[in-house]
C-alpha positions as CSV (number, residue, x, y, z in Angstrom):
1,M,11.1,-93.3,4.1
2,T,13.1,-94.1,7.2
3,E,12.1,-92.9,10.6
4,S,15.1,-90.5,10.5
5,E,13.9,-88.9,7.2
6,R,10.3,-88.1,8.4
7,P,11.2,-85.2,10.8
8,H,13.5,-83.7,8.2
9,R,10.8,-83.7,5.6
10,R,8.3,-82.2,8.1
11,R,10.8,-79.4,8.9
12,S,11.3,-78.8,5.1
13,R,7.5,-78.5,4.6
14,S,7.3,-76.1,7.6
15,R,10.1,-74.0,6.2
16,R,8.4,-73.8,2.8
17,R,5.1,-72.8,4.4
18,R,6.8,-70.1,6.4
19,R,8.6,-68.8,3.3
20,A,5.4,-68.8,1.4
21,R,3.6,-66.8,4.2
22,L,6.6,-64.4,4.3
23,R,6.5,-63.9,0.5
24,R,2.8,-63.2,0.7
25,A,3.3,-60.8,3.6
26,L,6.1,-59.0,1.8
27,L,4.0,-58.9,-1.4
28,G,1.1,-57.6,0.6
29,A,3.3,-55.0,2.3
30,L,4.7,-54.0,-1.1
31,V,1.2,-53.6,-2.5
32,V,0.1,-51.6,0.5
33,C,3.3,-49.4,0.4
34,S,2.8,-48.9,-3.3
35,L,-0.8,-48.0,-2.8
36,L,0.1,-45.6,0.0
37,L,2.9,-44.0,-2.1
38,T,0.5,-43.7,-5.0
39,I,-2.2,-42.2,-2.8
40,G,0.4,-40.0,-1.1
41,G,1.7,-38.8,-4.4
42,W,-1.8,-38.3,-5.6
43,I,-2.7,-36.4,-2.5
44,G,0.5,-34.3,-2.8
45,F,-0.4,-33.5,-6.4
46,R,-4.0,-32.6,-5.6
47,G,-2.8,-30.6,-2.5
48,W,-0.4,-28.7,-4.8
49,Q,-3.3,-28.0,-7.1
50,A,-5.6,-27.0,-4.3
51,R,-3.0,-24.7,-2.8
52,S,-2.4,-23.0,-6.2
53,H,-6.2,-22.5,-6.7
54,L,-6.7,-21.2,-3.2
55,L,-3.9,-18.7,-3.5
56,N,-5.4,-17.4,-6.7
57,A,-8.9,-17.3,-5.1
58,A,-7.5,-15.3,-2.2
59,G,-6.0,-12.7,-4.5
60,L,-9.2,-12.5,-6.6
61,A,-11.3,-12.1,-3.4
62,R,-9.2,-9.1,-2.3
63,E,-9.6,-7.6,-5.8
64,L,-13.4,-8.2,-5.7
65,S,-13.7,-6.5,-2.3
66,A,-11.9,-3.4,-3.6
67,Q,-14.0,-3.3,-6.8
68,V,-17.3,-3.7,-4.8
69,V,-16.3,-0.9,-2.4
70,G,-15.2,1.3,-5.4
71,G,-18.5,0.7,-7.2
72,D,-16.7,-0.9,-10.3
73,T,-19.5,-3.4,-11.0
74,D,-18.3,-4.4,-14.5
75,R,-14.8,-5.4,-13.3
76,A,-16.3,-6.9,-10.2
77,L,-18.5,-9.3,-12.3
78,R,-15.4,-10.4,-14.3
79,T,-13.4,-10.9,-11.1
80,L,-16.3,-12.9,-9.6
81,A,-16.3,-15.3,-12.6
82,A,-12.6,-15.9,-12.2
83,L,-13.0,-16.4,-8.5
84,Q,-15.7,-19.0,-9.0
85,E,-13.5,-20.8,-11.4
86,Q,-10.6,-21.0,-9.0
87,S,-12.6,-21.7,-5.9
88,G,-14.5,-24.5,-7.8
89,A,-11.2,-26.0,-8.9
90,A,-9.9,-26.0,-5.3
91,R,-13.1,-27.6,-4.1
92,A,-12.9,-30.3,-6.8
93,A,-9.2,-31.0,-6.0
94,T,-10.1,-31.8,-2.4
95,A,-13.2,-33.8,-3.1
96,D,-12.0,-37.1,-4.6
97,P,-12.0,-40.5,-2.8
98,G,-8.2,-40.4,-2.2
99,W,-8.5,-37.1,-0.4
100,A,-11.5,-38.4,1.6
101,L,-9.5,-41.4,2.7
102,A,-6.5,-39.4,3.6
103,R,-8.6,-37.1,5.8
104,R,-9.2,-40.1,8.1
105,T,-5.5,-40.7,8.7
106,P,-4.1,-39.9,12.2
107,I,-1.1,-37.8,11.0
108,A,-2.2,-35.5,8.2
109,G,-5.9,-36.0,8.4
110,D,-6.7,-32.8,10.4
111,D,-4.7,-30.6,7.9
112,L,-6.3,-32.2,4.9
113,D,-9.7,-31.8,6.4
114,A,-9.0,-28.1,7.2
115,V,-7.9,-27.5,3.6
116,R,-11.1,-29.1,2.4
117,Q,-13.2,-26.9,4.7
118,I,-11.4,-23.8,3.6
119,S,-11.9,-24.7,-0.1
120,V,-15.7,-25.3,0.5
121,A,-16.0,-22.1,2.4
122,I,-14.5,-19.9,-0.3
123,D,-16.5,-21.6,-3.0
124,E,-19.8,-21.2,-1.1
125,L,-19.1,-17.5,-0.7
126,A,-18.2,-17.2,-4.3
127,R,-21.3,-18.9,-5.5
128,Q,-24.0,-17.8,-3.0
129,A,-23.0,-14.6,-1.1
130,F,-21.0,-12.6,-3.6
131,P,-23.3,-12.8,-6.6
132,A,-26.3,-11.8,-4.5
133,L,-24.3,-8.9,-3.0
134,L,-23.4,-7.7,-6.5
135,R,-27.0,-7.9,-7.6
136,T,-28.1,-5.7,-4.6
137,D,-28.8,-2.1,-5.3
138,L,-26.8,-0.6,-2.4
139,T,-28.0,2.9,-3.3
140,S,-31.2,1.8,-1.6
141,L,-29.3,1.9,1.7
142,V,-28.3,5.5,1.6
143,P,-30.5,8.6,1.5
144,S,-30.9,11.0,-1.4
145,G,-32.2,14.6,-1.2
146,G,-32.8,14.2,2.6
147,R,-35.0,11.1,2.2
148,L,-34.5,7.4,2.2
149,D,-36.6,5.5,-0.3
150,L,-38.3,3.0,2.0
151,A,-40.0,1.1,-0.9
152,R,-36.7,0.5,-2.6
153,L,-35.1,-0.4,0.7
154,T,-37.8,-3.0,1.4
155,S,-37.3,-4.5,-2.1
156,V,-33.6,-5.4,-1.4
157,S,-34.3,-6.6,2.1
158,A,-34.9,-10.3,1.1
159,E,-31.7,-10.4,-1.0
160,L,-29.6,-9.0,1.8
161,S,-31.1,-11.5,4.2
162,R,-30.1,-14.4,1.9
163,V,-26.5,-13.0,1.7
164,S,-26.3,-12.6,5.4
165,E,-27.6,-16.2,6.0
166,A,-25.0,-17.6,3.5
167,V,-22.1,-15.7,5.2
168,Q,-23.2,-16.7,8.7
169,R,-23.6,-20.4,7.6
170,T,-20.0,-20.4,6.2
171,R,-18.8,-18.7,9.4
172,R,-20.4,-21.4,11.6
173,D,-18.9,-24.2,9.5
174,L,-15.4,-22.7,9.8
175,A,-15.8,-22.0,13.5
176,V,-16.0,-25.8,14.3
177,V,-12.8,-26.7,12.4
178,P,-10.2,-27.4,15.1
179,A,-7.1,-25.3,14.5
180,D,-4.8,-26.4,17.4
181,R,-3.3,-29.5,15.6
182,L,-2.8,-27.9,12.2
183,V,0.5,-27.1,10.7
184,N,1.4,-23.4,10.9
185,Q,0.7,-22.6,7.2
186,I,-2.8,-24.1,7.2
187,R,-3.6,-22.8,10.7
188,Q,-2.7,-19.2,9.6
189,A,-4.8,-19.6,6.4
190,L,-7.7,-20.7,8.6
191,T,-7.2,-17.8,11.0
192,D,-7.0,-15.3,8.2
193,L,-10.1,-16.6,6.5
194,R,-12.0,-16.6,9.7
195,A,-11.0,-12.9,10.3
196,E,-12.1,-12.0,6.8
197,I,-15.4,-13.8,7.1
198,D,-16.0,-12.1,10.5
199,R,-15.5,-8.8,8.9
200,L,-17.8,-9.7,5.9
201,A,-20.4,-11.1,8.4
202,S,-20.3,-7.8,10.3
203,L,-21.0,-5.8,7.1
204,T,-23.7,-8.1,5.7
205,T,-25.4,-8.4,9.1
206,A,-25.5,-4.6,9.5
207,A,-26.8,-4.2,5.9
208,D,-29.5,-6.9,6.6
209,Q,-30.5,-5.3,9.9
210,G,-30.6,-1.9,8.3
211,A,-32.8,-3.0,5.4
212,R,-35.2,-4.6,7.9
213,L,-35.2,-2.0,10.6
214,L,-34.7,1.3,8.8
215,P,-38.2,1.6,7.4
216,P,-40.0,1.6,10.8
217,L,-37.1,3.5,12.5
218,L,-37.4,6.2,9.8
219,G,-41.1,6.7,10.2
220,A,-42.7,4.2,7.8
221,N,-45.5,3.7,10.3
222,G,-45.6,7.2,11.8
223,P,-43.2,9.9,12.9
224,R,-40.1,9.1,15.1
225,R,-37.8,11.3,17.2
226,Y,-34.3,10.3,18.3
227,L,-31.5,11.9,20.3
228,L,-28.2,12.1,18.4
229,V,-25.5,12.4,21.1
230,S,-21.8,13.1,20.5
231,Q,-19.4,11.2,22.7
232,N,-16.6,13.5,23.7
233,L,-13.5,11.3,23.6
234,A,-11.4,14.0,25.3
235,E,-13.2,13.2,28.5
236,L,-13.4,9.4,28.5
237,R,-16.4,7.3,29.5
238,A,-16.7,3.5,29.3
239,T,-18.7,3.6,26.0
240,G,-16.3,6.1,24.5
241,G,-16.7,9.6,25.8
242,M,-18.8,11.9,28.0
243,F,-22.2,12.6,26.4
244,G,-21.7,16.2,25.4
245,A,-23.8,17.8,22.7
246,Y,-27.1,16.4,21.5
247,A,-29.3,17.1,18.5
248,M,-32.9,15.9,17.8
249,I,-33.5,13.8,14.7
250,E,-37.0,13.8,13.4
251,A,-38.0,11.2,10.8
252,E,-41.2,10.5,8.9
253,N,-41.8,8.3,5.9
254,G,-38.0,8.2,5.2
255,A,-37.5,12.0,5.4
256,V,-35.0,13.1,8.1
257,Q,-34.3,16.5,9.5
258,M,-32.5,18.0,12.5
259,G,-34.5,19.6,15.3
260,R,-33.4,21.3,18.5
261,Q,-29.8,21.1,19.7
262,G,-28.1,21.5,23.0
263,S,-25.6,20.2,25.5
264,S,-25.8,17.7,28.4
265,A,-24.8,20.6,30.7
266,S,-28.1,22.3,29.8
267,L,-30.0,19.4,31.2
268,G,-28.7,20.2,34.7
269,H,-28.6,17.5,37.3
270,F,-31.2,15.3,39.0
271,T,-32.0,14.9,42.7
272,P,-33.1,12.5,43.8
273,A,-31.1,10.4,41.4
274,L,-32.9,8.4,38.8
275,K,-33.3,4.7,39.6
276,L,-30.3,2.6,38.7
277,P,-29.7,-1.1,38.3
278,A,-28.3,-2.3,41.7
279,E,-25.0,-3.4,40.2
280,T,-24.4,-0.1,38.5
281,R,-25.1,1.8,41.7
282,A,-22.8,-0.4,43.6
283,L,-20.0,0.3,41.2
284,W,-20.5,4.0,40.5
285,T,-22.8,5.2,43.4
286,D,-25.6,7.5,42.2
287,L,-23.5,9.5,39.7
288,P,-25.1,7.9,36.5
289,G,-28.5,8.8,37.9
290,I,-27.6,12.4,38.7
291,Y,-25.5,13.8,35.9
292,P,-26.2,13.3,32.2
293,A,-22.4,13.4,31.6
294,D,-22.0,10.3,33.8
295,V,-24.8,8.0,32.5
296,N,-22.2,6.0,30.5
297,L,-19.8,5.2,33.3
298,T,-21.2,1.8,32.6
299,P,-20.2,0.1,29.3
300,H,-23.7,-1.3,28.9
301,F,-25.1,1.2,26.4
302,P,-28.8,0.3,26.9
303,T,-28.6,1.4,30.5
304,A,-26.8,4.7,29.6
305,A,-29.2,5.5,26.8
306,A,-32.4,4.8,28.8
307,L,-31.1,7.1,31.6
308,Y,-30.2,9.9,29.1
309,R,-33.6,9.6,27.5
310,E,-35.4,9.9,30.8
311,M,-33.3,12.9,31.8
312,F,-34.1,14.6,28.5
313,R,-37.8,13.9,29.0
314,R,-37.8,15.3,32.5
315,K,-36.0,18.5,31.4
316,T,-37.8,19.2,28.1
317,G,-41.1,17.3,28.3
318,T,-40.2,15.5,25.0
319,T,-40.2,11.7,24.8
320,V,-37.9,10.3,22.1
321,D,-38.0,6.9,20.5
322,G,-34.3,6.1,21.0
323,V,-30.7,7.3,21.3
324,L,-28.0,7.2,18.7
325,A,-24.4,7.9,19.9
326,V,-21.4,8.7,17.7
327,D,-18.0,10.3,18.3
328,P,-15.7,12.6,16.3
329,V,-13.8,9.6,14.8
330,V,-17.1,8.5,13.2
331,L,-17.5,11.9,11.7
332,S,-14.0,11.6,10.2
333,Y,-15.1,8.3,8.5
334,L,-18.3,9.9,7.2
335,L,-16.4,13.0,5.9
336,K,-14.4,10.7,3.6
337,A,-17.7,9.9,1.8
338,T,-19.3,13.4,2.0
339,G,-16.2,15.5,1.5
340,P,-15.5,18.6,3.7
341,V,-18.5,20.2,5.5
342,L,-18.8,23.8,6.4
343,V,-20.1,24.4,10.0
344,P,-22.2,27.5,10.6
345,G,-19.8,30.2,11.5
346,G,-17.4,29.4,8.6
347,V,-15.3,26.6,10.2
348,P,-14.7,23.8,7.7
349,L,-14.5,20.2,8.9
350,A,-12.3,17.8,6.9
351,S,-11.8,14.0,7.4
352,E,-8.1,14.3,8.2
353,K,-8.5,17.1,10.8
354,V,-11.9,16.8,12.4
355,V,-10.8,14.8,15.4
356,Q,-8.1,17.3,16.2
357,T,-10.4,20.2,15.5
358,L,-13.2,19.0,17.8
359,L,-11.1,17.4,20.6
360,N,-8.2,19.7,20.9
361,D,-8.2,22.9,18.8
362,S,-11.7,24.0,19.9
363,Y,-10.7,23.9,23.6
364,Q,-7.8,26.2,22.9
365,R,-9.8,28.9,21.1
366,L,-13.5,28.7,22.2
367,S,-15.3,29.5,25.4
368,V,-17.3,26.7,27.1
369,K,-20.6,28.0,25.6
370,Q,-19.0,28.3,22.2
371,Q,-17.6,24.7,22.5
372,D,-21.1,23.2,23.2
373,D,-22.6,25.1,20.3
374,F,-19.8,24.1,18.0
375,F,-20.0,20.4,18.9
376,A,-23.7,20.3,18.3
377,A,-23.5,22.2,15.1
378,S,-20.6,20.0,13.8
379,A,-22.5,16.7,14.3
380,A,-25.6,18.1,12.8
381,A,-23.7,19.5,9.8
382,V,-22.0,16.2,9.0
383,F,-25.3,14.2,9.3
384,D,-27.1,16.8,7.3
385,A,-24.5,16.3,4.5
386,F,-24.9,12.6,4.9
387,F,-28.6,12.8,4.3
388,K,-28.5,15.5,1.5
389,K,-25.3,15.0,-0.5
390,N,-25.0,12.4,-3.2
391,V,-22.4,10.0,-1.9
392,N,-20.9,6.7,-3.1
393,P,-23.0,4.1,-1.2
394,R,-20.2,1.6,-1.0
395,V,-17.8,4.1,0.5
396,L,-20.5,5.1,2.9
397,L,-21.2,1.5,3.9
398,S,-17.5,0.9,4.4
399,A,-17.4,3.9,6.7
400,F,-20.3,2.6,8.7
401,D,-18.9,-0.9,8.8
402,R,-15.6,0.3,10.3
403,A,-17.4,2.6,12.8
404,I,-19.7,-0.2,14.0
405,T,-16.8,-2.7,14.2
406,E,-15.0,-0.3,16.5
407,R,-18.1,0.3,18.5
408,R,-18.2,4.0,17.7
409,I,-21.8,3.9,16.5
410,L,-24.3,2.8,19.2
411,F,-28.1,2.7,19.0
412,W,-30.8,1.9,21.5
413,S,-34.5,1.8,20.7
414,A,-37.0,2.5,23.5
415,R,-39.3,-0.1,21.8
416,P,-38.4,-3.5,23.2
417,E,-39.4,-5.4,20.1
418,E,-37.0,-3.4,18.0
419,Q,-34.2,-3.5,20.6
420,R,-34.4,-7.3,20.7
421,T,-33.7,-7.4,17.0
422,F,-30.3,-5.9,17.6
423,G,-29.5,-8.6,20.2
424,D,-25.8,-8.5,21.4
425,S,-24.6,-6.9,18.2
426,R,-21.8,-4.3,18.4
427,M,-24.1,-1.5,17.4
428,A,-26.4,-2.3,20.4
429,G,-23.5,-1.9,22.8
430,T,-25.0,-4.6,25.0
431,L,-22.7,-6.2,27.5
432,P,-23.5,-9.9,27.1
433,E,-24.2,-12.1,30.1
434,Q,-22.8,-15.1,28.2
435,D,-19.7,-15.6,26.1
436,T,-19.1,-17.8,23.1
437,V,-15.4,-16.9,23.3
438,P,-14.1,-15.6,26.7
439,T,-14.1,-11.8,26.4
440,V,-12.2,-9.4,28.7
441,G,-13.4,-5.8,28.8
442,V,-11.1,-2.9,29.4
443,F,-13.1,0.3,30.0
444,L,-11.7,3.7,30.7
445,N,-13.4,6.5,32.6
446,D,-11.8,9.9,33.2
447,G,-11.1,10.7,36.8
448,S,-9.4,14.1,36.2
449,G,-12.4,16.2,35.4
450,A,-10.4,17.3,32.4
451,K,-10.1,16.9,28.6
452,L,-6.8,15.0,28.6
453,G,-8.2,11.8,27.0
454,Y,-7.2,13.2,23.6
455,Y,-3.5,12.7,24.6
456,L,-3.8,9.1,25.8
457,R,-2.2,6.3,23.7
458,P,-3.6,3.0,25.0
459,A,-2.4,-0.5,24.3
460,A,-3.6,-4.0,25.5
461,N,-2.0,-7.4,25.3
462,L,-4.0,-10.5,26.3
463,T,-2.4,-13.9,26.6
464,V,-4.4,-17.2,27.1
465,G,-2.7,-19.1,29.9
466,D,-2.9,-22.6,31.4
467,C,-5.9,-24.9,31.7
468,R,-6.8,-25.5,35.4
469,P,-8.1,-28.7,36.8
470,D,-11.5,-27.1,37.5
471,G,-12.0,-26.4,33.7
472,R,-11.2,-22.7,33.9
473,R,-8.4,-20.8,32.2
474,E,-6.1,-18.0,33.4
475,L,-5.8,-15.0,31.1
476,R,-2.9,-12.5,31.5
477,L,-3.8,-8.9,30.6
478,R,-1.3,-6.1,30.1
479,V,-2.7,-2.6,29.7
480,T,-0.4,0.3,28.9
481,L,-1.4,4.0,29.0
482,R,1.0,6.6,27.6
483,S,0.3,10.3,27.7
484,T,1.5,12.6,24.9
485,A,0.3,15.7,26.8
486,P,2.7,18.7,27.0
487,K,4.0,19.9,30.3
488,S,2.6,23.4,29.8
489,G,0.6,25.6,27.5
490,L,-2.9,23.9,27.6
491,S,-6.0,26.0,28.2
492,E,-8.2,25.9,31.3
493,S,-10.9,24.2,29.3
494,V,-8.5,21.2,28.7
495,L,-7.1,21.1,32.2
496,G,-10.5,21.3,33.8
497,L,-10.7,20.4,37.5
498,G,-7.3,18.8,37.7
499,L,-8.4,16.1,40.2
500,A,-5.1,14.2,39.9
501,G,-3.3,17.1,41.6
502,D,-1.0,18.0,38.8
503,P,-3.4,19.5,36.2
504,Y,-1.3,18.0,33.3
505,T,-1.7,14.4,34.8
506,A,-4.5,12.3,33.3
507,R,-6.2,10.3,36.0
508,T,-8.0,7.3,34.4
509,L,-10.2,4.8,36.1
510,V,-9.4,1.5,34.3
511,S,-12.1,-1.1,34.8
512,I,-11.3,-4.7,34.0
513,F,-14.4,-6.8,33.3
514,S,-13.8,-10.6,33.5
515,P,-15.3,-13.0,31.0
516,A,-18.9,-13.9,31.8
517,G,-18.9,-16.2,34.9
518,G,-15.2,-15.5,35.5
519,A,-13.2,-13.5,38.0
520,V,-10.4,-10.9,38.3
521,L,-7.6,-12.4,40.5
522,E,-4.9,-9.8,41.0
523,A,-3.4,-6.7,39.5
524,R,0.0,-5.0,39.5
525,L,0.7,-1.4,38.5
526,D,4.3,-0.9,37.2
527,G,5.2,-4.2,38.9
528,A,3.8,-3.4,42.3
529,Q,0.5,-4.8,43.7
530,T,-2.2,-2.2,43.5
531,A,-5.6,-1.8,45.2
532,L,-8.7,-2.5,43.2
533,G,-12.3,-1.4,43.6
534,S,-14.5,-4.4,42.8
535,G,-18.1,-5.2,42.0
536,T,-20.1,-7.2,39.4
537,E,-22.1,-6.3,36.3
538,R,-24.1,-8.7,34.1
539,R,-22.3,-11.9,35.4
540,R,-18.9,-10.3,35.1
541,Q,-16.6,-9.5,37.9
542,V,-15.3,-5.9,37.7
543,A,-12.1,-4.6,39.1
544,T,-11.2,-0.9,38.8
545,A,-7.7,0.6,39.2
546,N,-6.8,4.3,39.6
547,V,-4.0,5.1,37.0
548,D,-2.4,8.5,37.0
549,V,-0.3,9.2,33.9
550,G,1.9,12.3,33.8
551,P,2.7,14.2,30.6
552,G,5.2,12.2,28.5
553,S,5.0,9.2,30.8
554,E,3.7,5.7,30.7
555,R,2.0,3.3,33.2
556,V,1.6,-0.4,32.9
557,L,-1.3,-2.3,34.6
558,E,-1.0,-6.1,34.6
559,V,-4.0,-8.2,35.6
560,T,-4.7,-11.9,35.9
561,V,-8.2,-12.9,34.9
562,L,-10.0,-16.2,35.2
563,T,-12.6,-17.5,32.7
564,A,-15.6,-19.7,33.4
565,K,-15.3,-23.3,32.5
566,T,-14.1,-23.4,28.9
567,G,-12.0,-25.6,26.6
568,V,-11.5,-22.7,24.1
569,G,-8.0,-21.5,23.6
570,R,-9.0,-18.2,22.2
571,A,-10.0,-14.9,23.9
572,E,-11.2,-11.5,22.8
573,L,-10.9,-7.9,24.0
574,W,-13.7,-5.3,24.3
575,L,-12.2,-1.8,24.6
576,T,-13.4,1.7,25.2
577,P,-13.1,3.6,21.8
578,T,-10.5,6.4,22.1
579,A,-9.4,9.3,20.0
580,S,-6.2,7.4,19.0
581,P,-6.7,3.7,18.2
582,W,-5.6,1.0,20.6
583,T,-2.6,-1.1,19.9
584,T,-3.7,-4.6,20.7
585,Q,-2.4,-8.2,20.5
586,V,-4.1,-11.4,21.6
587,H,-2.1,-14.6,22.1
588,S,-4.1,-17.8,21.7
589,A,-3.3,-21.2,23.1
590,P,-4.2,-24.9,22.4
591,S,-7.6,-25.9,23.6
592,C,-7.8,-27.7,26.9
593,D,-8.5,-31.1,25.4
594,Q,-5.1,-31.1,23.6
């Protein structure tokens, strides 16, 4: 080989080596691409399978819910078997190694992981919660012949606790699934499932608490006495309505009967005022400590109930063990289970008309004294029917579930160990000092001295805004109050004191409570800046606006609220229950780490 040939041969060997490396790289790339395409096709196929099974499971779950509420146990058992088959198939379709590998990919991984979590959640409920719920004798939770069988109730308590624990566990698992990066279809499915599980958790928690607490509350260890108070939604207060009529409930060994009845007006007023929490007094002066009708100017029900109990004790000499508050809307729900009830005096109460009868018609035809007697007799008649009539327990539990979810049934026990069991549940009416999700309160108090709350149609729109450098978020709240009151023809009982000037104008004190640790920044009424009263309660800043709404008119209050430090992109509303339901909308946003 000549000197000139050696470089040529070296270049040839180098080119062959490069071509060999290139062929190996191309072959490797082809193998990888083929593998990815195969995995992608397999994931696509399995995803199609999972989607089909999940859709079937969702439909079966809705059928099961209707059958459980309707008491159709035989069909419910068959539906449950089909649900378990579909949920198990969806879980299996998302459990193979290919799916597990794809869940770690940067593009589709979050979506595939969320589908897996949804599949597991539905299957866990189908196999752990629903079977135990169907086995539970729900008739143990409702009275018969004026008595609740405490022994039977105790026997189902352990089963209900297991159901509640399973639902809460599934709820916690889904709560940590990040939704912000998901495609719309999967994010909506996750949101819908969370909402359904929240509702199920509310029902099972209430049933669990009821099974554990009802025996001592209903006199298993000795007689108990409670005040049943009716919140008059025609004259608004923060927890719902002015405490109007009351009735004594006496319970012993599961037997319940109604005792004395009366009205808050009969309790008179108290001077000097009862001692108030400093924050409550700063917001509302001494009014809650003077007048029984003003104890619930605060939305914190334990404060209101304790004040009312003490006023009742001072006036009557009787000490009760707790306070139970309901409103006419609760009665409308219960009447769906009991059927129409005849009030002494011959006036029938039916589910469809009871709210109008109590909050409007009675003011047009009865004197003040007759109104008080009628309200007390109505609440007593409905609850008497509840305890003595044979009603479908599932329909009754559904009515209680709805009422508790809407914060229309509130209970406070004077025994601290029992009250602690309720915690921050909706039924306790406790204004929490900490938030898991930033919660804005919108609480209404009548400022007219009238009964015009029946005609108000409220709406609230809450939008989660930008993340700030200090870790807090701005929330934009829009509250709309519309009045359907006529311009004439209302009775003096409805028009009351007419403190707004025009007796047909509803003056409402709208109190905005910031999230715990947050603040209220500014407010505009119909586009113009408006003055706000301010204070604090239970680590929440409170701003109150005076809103006058004339008959047939509408006012809009816009408020900017600040959260404490949070990365959460969700928010919640807590609203005063009213005669007509609120129209609400909450707009979430990506979390702050996105």
